[in-house]
ZALO-918179 format. One record per residue (C-alpha): residue in three letters; x, y, z. Coordinates in steps of 0.5 Angstrom, whole numbers, plus 500, padded with zeros to 3 digits. Layout:
# ZALO-918179
ALAXYZ ...
***
This chain:
# ZALO-918179
MET500500500 HIS503507498 PHE501510504 CYS506506508 SER512509504 LEU510515508 GLY515513513 CYS516507518 GLY512509524 ILE510516522 VAL505518527 LEU498522525 GLN497528528 SER490531528 CYS486537530 SER480534531 GLU481526532 LYS486523537 THR493520535 PHE494513533 SER500510529 PHE498512521 ASP497505519 THR493503525 LEU489509524 MET488508516 LYS486501518 LYS481503523 TYR477509520 TYR477507512 THR475500509 PRO480497504 GLU476499498 GLU477507501 LEU484505502 LEU485503495 GLU482509492 MET487513496 ASP492509493 ILE490510486 GLU489518488 LEU496518490 ASP498514483 LYS495520479 LEU498525483 GLU505522481 GLN503521474 ASP501529474 ASN508530478 PRO513525479 SER516529484 VAL510528489 ARG513522493 THR519526494 GLU516532496 ILE512528501 ILE518524504 PRO524527502 LEU531523503 VAL534528509 SER541528508 LYS546532512 ASP546538507 ASP539539507 GLU539540515 SER541547514 PHE535548510 LEU530544514 LEU532547521 TYR534554519 GLU530557514 ASP531564512 GLY525570510 ILE520568515 ALA515574517 ASP515577524 THR507575524 LEU504569522 PRO498565523 VAL497560528 LEU495553527 PRO493549534 ILE494542534 ARG491537538 ASN494531542 ASN501531539 VAL507536538 LEU511537531 PHE519538531 PRO523541526 GLY525537520 VAL520532521 VAL514531516 SER508529519 PRO501528516 ILE495531520 THR487530519 ILE484537519 GLY477537522 ARG476544523 LYS473548517 LYS478555519 SER484550520 LEU482547513 ASP482554510 LEU488556513 ILE492551510 ARG489551503 GLU491559503 CYS498557506 GLU499552500 LYS496556495 ASN501562497 ASP507557499 SER507561505 ARG509559512 LEU505558519 VAL506557526 ALA504550529 THR503549536 THR500544541 GLN493546545 ARG494545552 ASN487542553 ASP483538548 MET478543546 GLU474544539 ASN476552539 PRO482554543 GLY483561545 VAL489565546 ASP491562553 ASP490555551 ILE496554547 PHE503553548 THR508559546 VAL513555543 GLY512551537 VAL515550530 ILE515554523 VAL511549518 ARG510549510 VAL504545507 ILE507540502 ARG500537500 ILE493537502 ILE489530500 ASN482530499 ILE479523502 PRO471523499 GLY466523505 LYS472523510 ASP476529513 HIS482532509 ILE489530510 ALA495535510 VAL502533510 LEU506538514 GLN514539514 ALA516543520 THR522547519 GLN525551525 LYS523552533 CYS520559535 ALA517563540 ILE510566539 SER508572543 ASN502577543 ILE497572540 VAL491575538 ASP484573535 ILE482576528 ASP476574526 GLY477567528 ARG484566526 LEU490566531 MET495571529 ALA502572533 ASN509575533 VAL514570531 ALA521570534 LEU526564531 ILE530560536 LYS536557533 GLU538551537 ASP546548538 ASP549542540 GLY550545547 PRO556543551 MET557536548 ILE562534543 GLN560533536 ARG563526536 LEU560524542 PHE553527540 HIS554522534 ALA556516538 SER550517542 ILE545518536 LEU547511533 GLN546508540 LEU539511540 ARG538509533 LYS539502535 ARG535502542 PHE529505539 SER529500533 GLU529494538 LEU524498543 HIS519499537 SER520492535 LYS518490542 LYS512494541 MET509492535 ASN510485538 GLY511481531 GLU505485528 GLY509491525 PRO516491521 SER522488524 SER528492527 LYS532491520 ASP526494516 ILE526500521 LEU533501521 ASN533501513 ALA527506514 PHE532510519 LYS537511513 ASN533516510 ILE534521515 GLN542522515 SER542528520 ASP543527527 ARG539533529 ILE533531525 PHE533524527 LEU533526534 ASN527530533 TYR524524529 ILE525520535 ALA522525540 SER516526535 HIS514518536 LEU515518543 ASP509514547 VAL509520552 SER504525554 CYS504532550 GLU506536556 GLU512531556 LYS513532548 GLN513539549 MET518539555 VAL523536550 LEU521541544 GLU523547549 ALA529544551 PRO535549550 ASN539545546 TYR540538542 ALA544536548 GLU539537553 ARG534534548 LEU538528547 HIS538527555 LEU531527555 VAL529523550 SER534518552 ASP531518559 PHE524517556 ILE526511552 GLU530508558 ASP523508562 MET519505556 GLU525499556 SER524498563 TYR516498562 PHE517493556 ARG522489561 VAL517488566 SER512486561 GLU516481558 GLU517478565 VAL510478566 ASN508475560 ARG514469560 LYS511467567 THR504467565 ARG506463559 ARG510458563 GLU504458568 MET499456562 ASP504451560 ARG504448566 GLN496448567 GLN495445560 ARG500440561 GLU497438568 PHE490438564 PHE493433559 LEU496429564 ASN489429568 GLN485427562 GLN490421560 MET489419567 ARG482419567 VAL482415561 ILE487410564 GLN482409570 ASP476408566 GLU480403562 LEU482400569 GLY475400572 GLY472407573 ASN474413576 PRO475414584 VAL473421584 ASP466419580 ALA465413585 GLU466418591 ILE461423588 ASN456417587 ARG457415594 LEU456422597 PHE450422593 ASP447415596 ARG448418603 GLY444424601 ARG438420599 GLU438417606 LYS438424609 ASP431427610 PHE434434608 PRO429440608 PHE427443601 GLU433448601 VAL438444603 ASN436439598 VAL437444593 ALA444446595 PHE446439596 CYS445437589 ASN448444586 SER454442590 LEU455435588 GLU454438581 LYS459443582 LEU464437585 ARG463433578 ARG465439574 THR471441578 PRO478438577 PRO480434583 GLN487438583 THR484445584 PRO483448591 ASP475449589 TYR474441589 THR477441597 VAL472447599 GLU466444595 LEU468437598 ASN468439605 TYR462443604 VAL458437602 GLU461433607 LEU458438613 LEU451437609 LEU451430610 SER454430617 LEU449435620 PRO443431624 TRP437434619 GLY431432623 GLU434427627 TYR432428635 SER434423641 LYS428420644 ASP427424651 ASP425421658 LEU420425660 ARG419421667 THR419427672 SER421422678 ARG427419674 ALA429426673 GLN428428680 LYS432422682 VAL438423677 LEU439431679 ASP438429687 GLN444424686 ASP449428682 HIS448435686 PHE446436693 GLY441443694 LEU440447688 GLU433446689 LYS431452684 VAL435449678 LYS432442679 GLN425445680 ARG425449673 ILE428443670 ILE422438672 GLU417444670 TYR420444663 ILE420436663 ALA413436665 VAL410441660 LEU414437655 ARG410431657 LEU404434657 LYS404438650 GLY409434646 ASP413439643 MET415446645 LYS421451644 SER427449649 PRO428455655 ILE434459655 LEU437458662 CYS443462665 PHE446459671 VAL450465675 GLY454463681 PRO461463684 PRO466458681 GLY466451684 THR458451685 GLY457446680 LYS454450674 THR457446669 SER456439672 LEU449441673 GLY448441665 LYS451434664 SER446432670 ILE440435666 ALA442431660 THR443425663 ALA436426667 MET433427660 LYS437422656 ARG439427651 LYS446428648 TYR451433652 VAL455438648 ARG459444651 VAL463450648 ALA468454653 LEU467461651 GLY472464655 GLY476469652 LEU472469645 HIS473475641 ASP472473634 GLU464473631 ALA466468626 GLU467463632 ILE460463633 ARG457464626 GLY463461622 HIS467464616 ARG464464609 LYS467458605 THR470462600 TYR476464605 VAL482459605 GLY481455612 ALA474457613 MET470452617 PRO463453621 GLY462456627 ARG462453634 ILE455452634 ILE454448628 GLN460444629 ASN458442636 ILE451440633 LYS455436628 LYS459432634 ALA452431638 GLY449428632 VAL442430634 ASN438436633 ASN436437641 PRO442436645 VAL443439652 PHE448445650 VAL452448655 LEU455455653 ASP460455659 GLU463462662 ILE458467657 ASP460473661 LYS468472659 VAL466473652 GLN469479649 GLY465485646 MET466489640 SER473489636 ASN476489629 HIS473481629 GLY466483630 ASP462483636 PRO461475638 THR456477644 SER451480638 ALA452474634 LEU450470641 LEU443474640 GLU441470635 VAL443463638 LEU439465644 ASP433468642 PRO427463642 GLU424467637 GLN430467632 ASN434461633 SER429456629 ALA433459623 PHE440460625 HIS444462619 ASP451460619 ASN456463614 TYR459457612 LEU453453612 ASP450459608 LEU443455610 ASP438456616 TYR439451621 ASP433450626 LEU436450634 SER429451637 LYS429444640 VAL436445643 LEU436446651 PHE441452651 ILE444453658 ALA449458659 THR454459665 ALA457465668 ASN460468675 SER457475674 LEU451478670 SER455485670 SER459484664 ILE454480660 GLN450485654 PRO443487657 ALA440485650 LEU443478651 LEU441477658 ASP434479657 ARG434473652 MET436468658 GLU432466664 VAL437467670 ILE437462676 ASP442464681 LEU447459684 SER449462690 GLY455459695 TYR454453699 ILE453454707 LEU458449712 GLU452444712 GLU451443705 LYS459443704 LEU459437709 GLU454433705 ILE457434698 ALA463432701 LYS460426704 ARG456424698 HIS460426692 LEU467428693 VAL470423698 PRO467417694 ARG469420687 GLN477421690 LEU477414693 GLN475411686 GLU480416682 HIS486414686 GLY484406686 LEU482405693 ASP476402695 LYS470406698 LYS471404705 ALA478404705 LEU478411708 LYS473415713 PHE472422714 ASP468424720 THR465431721 LYS470434725 VAL475433719 LEU471436714 THR469442718 ALA476443719 LEU478443712 VAL472447710 ASN474453715 ASP481452716 TYR484450709 THR478453704 ARG475460703 GLU470459697 SER463459696 GLY464453692 VAL467446693 ARG473446688 GLN478447693 LEU475443698 ASP475437693 LYS483439692 ALA484438699 ILE481431700 ALA484429694 LYS491431697 LEU489427703 VAL487421699 ARG494421695 SER497421702 ARG494414704 ALA495411697 VAL502412697 GLN502408704 VAL498403700 ALA502402694 GLU508401699 GLY505395702 LYS504399709 GLU498398714 ILE494404714 ASP489407719 LYS482408715 GLN480414719 ILE483421717 ARG484425724 LEU485432725 ASP492432727 GLU494429720 LEU491435717 LYS497439719 THR502434717 VAL499433710 LEU496440708 GLY501444712 LEU498450717 PRO491452716 ILE491457711 HIS485461713 GLN484464720 SER477466723 ASP474472720 ARG472475727 ARG476481729 GLY476479736 ASP471477741 ALA472484745 PRO468490743 GLN472496740 VAL472503739 GLY472505731 VAL472498728 VAL466495725 THR464489721 GLY461490714 LEU459485709 ALA462485702 TRP460481695 THR465478691 GLN465474685 VAL468468689 GLY462469694 GLY461473700 GLU467476705 LEU467480711 LEU469487711 PHE473491717 VAL472498717 GLU477502722 SER477509724 SER482513728 LEU482521730 SER487526731 LYS488533732 GLY487537725 LYS482541721 GLY476537720 THR479533714 LEU477526712 THR483521710 MET481514706 THR486508705 GLY485501703 ASN485501696 LEU478504695 GLY474505689 ASP471512687 VAL464509689 MET466507696 LYS470514697 GLU463517696 SER460513701 ALA465515706 THR464522704 LEU456522705 ALA457519711 PHE462524714 GLU458530711 TYR451527714 LEU455526721 LYS457534721 ALA450536719 ASN447532724 ALA452532730 ALA448534735 GLN443528734 PHE449523736 GLY451527742 ILE458530738 GLU460537739 TYR461540732 ASP467544734 MET470537736 ILE469535728 GLU472541726 ASN478541730 SER479533729 ASN482529723 ILE479522722 HIS482517718 ILE478511715 HIS482505713 VAL479498710 PRO485493711 GLU488488706 GLY490494702 ALA493490696 THR486488695 PRO482493691 LYS475495694 ASP469498691 GLY461499691 PRO456502695 SER454497700 ALA459499706 GLY456506707 ILE452504713 THR458501716 MET463507715 PHE457511718 VAL457507724 CYS465507725 MET465514724 VAL460515730 SER464510734 ALA470514733 PHE467521735 THR463518741 GLN468513743 ARG463508744 LYS465501743 VAL462496737 ARG459489738 SER464484735 ASP458479733 VAL454484729 ALA455485721 MET452490717 THR451492709 GLY447498706 GLU448504702 ILE446510705 THR444517702 LEU445524704 ARG438525707 GLY440519712 LEU436513709 VAL439506708 THR437503701 PRO438496699 VAL444492696 GLY445486692 GLY449479694 ILE445478700 ARG445470700 GLU453470699 LYS454475705 ILE449471710 LEU454465708 ALA460469710 ALA457472716 LYS455465718 ARG462462716 ALA465467721 GLY460466727 ILE457473726 THR450472730 THR447479728 LEU446482722 ILE443489720 LEU440490713 CYS435495709 GLU428494710 ASP427493703 ASN432487703 ARG427483707 ARG424480701 ASP431477699 ILE432474706 GLU425470705 ASP427467699 ILE433463703 PRO431457706 ALA430457713 GLN436452715 TYR441457712 LEU438462717 GLN439458723 GLY443462729 LEU442469725 THR438475728 PHE436480723 HIS435487724 TYR431491718 ILE432499718 ARG430505714 GLN435510717 MET442510719 LYS441512726 GLU437506727 ALA443502726 LEU447505732 PRO443502738 ILE444495735 ALA451496733 PHE453499740 GLU454496747 SER449498751 
***
C-alpha cells in the first residue's frame, strides 16, 4: 500500500481526532475499498507530477539539514494552527487530519500562496481553543500536500522547519495570529563525535523497542533500520524519534522546548529507558503467564489421560466417590432448600477437576451437609420421677434449678412439642453449674455438648466463615450439633460472661443473640453452611459467674437462675455423698478404704478452703486420699480413719484463720459484708481520730463509689452531729482516717455505706461496736438506707465467720424470705430504713 511508503511508523497528528499509528488509523477508519481508492489517487498525482512522492517524504541528508532547520525569510507575524494530541518537531514530515473548517481554510490558503504558518499544540482537548489554550513554543511549517478523501476528513502533509516562540497572540475573525521569534538551536556542550555516537546508539535502542511494541505484527527491526537510513541527519533523526515517543503531549512539549540538542537527547534517552523498563517487566509477566498456562495445559492433558486409563481399568475413583455421596444424600431427610443446595454442590463437584482447591472446598461442604442431623432427634425420657432421682443423685441442693427442669419435662410431656427454654446459671466458681448441665442431659436421656466461650473474641467462631475463604469452617454451634448427631441435645455455653465485646473481628455477643432467641433460632444462619438451621429444640444452658459483663440484650433472652454458694452443712453433705467417693474411685481405692468424719470435713472447709463452691475442698480431699494411696502402694497398713492431726502433716498449717475481728467489742472497728465473684466476704472498716482541721482520709485501695459512700456518711454526720451527741467543734478540730484492711485488694461498691457511718459515729463518740454484728446497705445524704444485692452470699460469709446479728435494709427482707430456713438458723436479722436506727443495734448498751 502506497501510504506505508510515507515512512515506517509515521504518526498521524489530528486537529479533531485522537492520535494513532498512521497504518492503524487508516485501517480503523477506512475500508479496503477506500484505501484502494486513496492509493489510486496517489498514483494519479504521481503521473501528473512524478516528484510528488519525493515531495511528501524526501530523503533527508546532512546537506538538507540547514534548509529544513534554519529557513530564512520568515515573516514576523504568522497565522497559528492549533494541533491536538501531538507535537511537531523541526525537520519531521507529519500527515494530519483536518476536522475544523477554519483550519482547512488556513492550510489551503498557505498551500496556494506557498506561505508559512506556526503549528503549536493545544493545552486542552477542546474544539475551539483560545489565546490561553495553546503553548507559546511551536514550529514553522509548510504545507506539502492536501489529500481529499471522499466522505472523510481531509489529510494534510506538513513539514516542520524551525522552532519558534510566539507572542502577542490575537484572535482576528476566528483566526489566531501571533508574533514569531525564531529559536536557533545548537548541540550544546556535547562534543560532535559523542553526539553522533549517542544518536547511533539511540537508533538501535528505538528500533528494538519498536519491534517489541509491534509484537511481531509490524515491521521487523531490520525494516525499521532500513527506514531510518532515509534520515541521515542526526538532529532531524533525534526530532523524528522525539515525535514518535509514546508519552503525553506535555512531555513531548518539554522535549521540544529543550534549550539545545544535547538536552533534548538526554530527555529522549530517559523516556526510551522508561519504555524499555516497562517492556522488560511486561515480557517477564508474559513469560510467567505462558509458563503457568503451559503447566496447566500439561496437567489437564495428564489428567485426561489418567481419566481414560482409570475408565479402562474399571472406573474413575472420583466419580465413584461422588456416587457414594449421592447415595448417602438419598438416605437423609433433607428440607427442600437443603436438598437443592446438596444437588447443586454435587453437580459442581462433578465439573471441578480434583486437583483444584475448589474441589476440596466443595467436597468439605457436601460432607458437612451429610454429617448434620437434619430432622434427627433423640427420644426424651419424660418421667419426672426419674429426672428428679438423677438430679438429686448428682447434686445436693440447687432446688430452684431442679424444679425448673422438672417443670420443663412435665410441660413437654403434656404438650408433646415445645420450644426449649434458654437457661442461664449464675453463681461463683465451683458451685456445679457446668456439671449440672451434664446431669440434666442424663436425666432426659439427651446427648450432651459443651462449648467454652471464655476469651472468645471473633464473631466467626459463632457464625462461621464464608466457605470461599481459605481454611473456612462452620461456627462452633454447627460443629457441636454435628458432633452431637441429633437436633435436640443439651448444649452448655460455658462462661458466657467471659465473651469479649466489639472488636475488629466483629461482636460475638451480638452473634449469640440469634442463637439464644427462641423466636429466631429456628432459622439460625451459619455463614459457612449458608442455609437456615433449626435450633429451636436444643436445650441451651449458659453459665456465668457474674451478670454485670453480659450484654443486656443477651441477658434479656435468657432465664436467669441463681446458684449461690453453699453453706457449711451443704458442703459437708456434698463431700460425704460425692467428693470423697469420687476421689477414692479415681485413686484406685475401695469405697470403704477411708473414712472422713464430720470434724475433719469441717476443719477442711473452715481452715483450708475459703470459697462459695467446693472445688478447693475437692482438691484438699484428693491430697489426703493420695497420701493414703502412697502407703497402700508401698504395702503398709493404713488407718482407715482420717484424723484432725493429720491435716497439718499433709496439708500444712491452716490457710485461712477466722474472719472474726476478735470477741471483744472495740471502738471504731465495724464488720461489714461484701460480695465478690467467688462469694461473700467480711469487710472490716477501721477508723481513728487525730487533731486537725476536720478532714477525711481514706485508705485501703478503695474505688470511687466506696469513697463517695464515706464522703456521704461524713457529711451527714457533720450536718446532724447534735442528734448523736457529738459537738460540732470536735468534728471541725479533728481529722478522721478510714481504713479498710487488705490494702492490696481493690474494693468498690456502695454496700459499705452504713458500715462506714457506724464506724465514724463510734470514733467520735468512743462507743464500742459489738463483734457479733455485721451490716450492709447503701446510704443517702438524707440519712436513708437503701437495698443492695448479693444478700445470700453475704449471709453465708457471716455464718461462716460466726456472726449472729445482721443489719439490713428493710427492702432486703424479700431476699431473706427466699432463702431456705435451714440457711438462717442461728441468725438474727434487723431491718432498718434510716441510718440512725443501726446505732443502738450495733453499739454496746
